[in-house]
N, C-alpha and C positions, 0 to 999 in steps of 0.2 A: 503493502500499500504506499503511496505516496500522499501529504500532508501539505499544501502548501499556502500562504494569503496571496493576495492577487487581485489585482485590479483590473477590471473589463475594458478591456481596450479595444477589438474588433467583437465583429457576429456576424454568420453569412444568414442569406436565409435558410429556412426551415424546407432539408429538399428530402427523400423518403429514398432508402436503399430498394433494389428489384425485390428484397420481400417485403417492404411494404412498411422498412422499422423505420421513421424517424430519423433525420440526423442533424446535429447542428454542430458549425465547426467555430471557431475562435479561438482568439488571440491575449493571451494573459502579456498580463506584465507586474513581475512579484520585486520588488524592493526590503531589503532588510537590513538587518545589521545583524551576524550570527558572532559566538566566541569559537578559535581554531583557537590550541595551544595557548591556550591562556591571552590574545591578542584578539578584540573587537576586527571583524572584517563587513567590506561596504559587499552585499551582496547584490547585484540589480541583473533580472535579465530576463529576455520576451521568451515566452513558450508557444506554440498551437497545439492547441486542446478540440479535442470533437467526444460528443457528448448523445448518447442512442440511448431512442426510447422512450420511457414514460417523465426522465427530467427532463428533453427534451422543451415540452410547451412549458414547465416552470423557467429554466434558464435563458428560454429569447426570450420572458417578459422581462427581466433585467434591462436598466440601465447602464448602453455606456460611461465607465468613470465608476460605477458600483465597486468595492470594497467588496473581494468574496476569500472566505475557507473554501477551497476545494481540496475534494478528496477523489483516489482515481490508482491510475497504473502509465506504465509505459510500456509501449509496446512501438514494432515500427509501422514507421506512417502507410508501408504496405509490403508485401512480401520482399524478401529479401533487401528491403532499405536499410540504410546506414542512419537514417534520419532516428529520431523520436520524436513520438506522438503522447501525446498527456489527452489518456478516456477518462473523461470525469462520473463517476461514478455516484459522486455525490456533493450538495455545496451550501450554504450557509450566508449570509450574506451579514457583510460588518458594518459597524456603528464608521460612519465617514471619516474619525479621528480616527480608525482604526488602517484605514487605509492609504490616507495621504501621510502617516507616520511609517510608514512602510511592510504595517502586520508583523511587529515587534511586541513581543509581552510574553505571555505564557500561552496564546493559542500554539500550535505548531507551526511556525514561521519559516518557510523554507523549506525544502527538500530531506523529508524525512521521515519518520515515520519505521514497524515494522519491517522491514525484509519483504 
């Protein structure tokens, strides 16, 4: 499992897989301060993400710029690709200040979670 805080920066329109499953692609922006070897490190990145199924309608209603706590897993963007895509399996909206501050604090900020 991957858990991170991020801002919803971009979102596609809902499309449907050949099997009729709703699909939503988006771009997430993460910014936080992490402790590494007892030294504070600024972490900032963008990651492409994908939501499938029932979560799509809820994510489609989230305004761009909204801070989210996202859970999911990483997988290749397509078979044989070395590019990774975050598959979103759950999310919660965060207070605006959490996103502006980069998602630091008690919530899992940055890529983490138990394997």
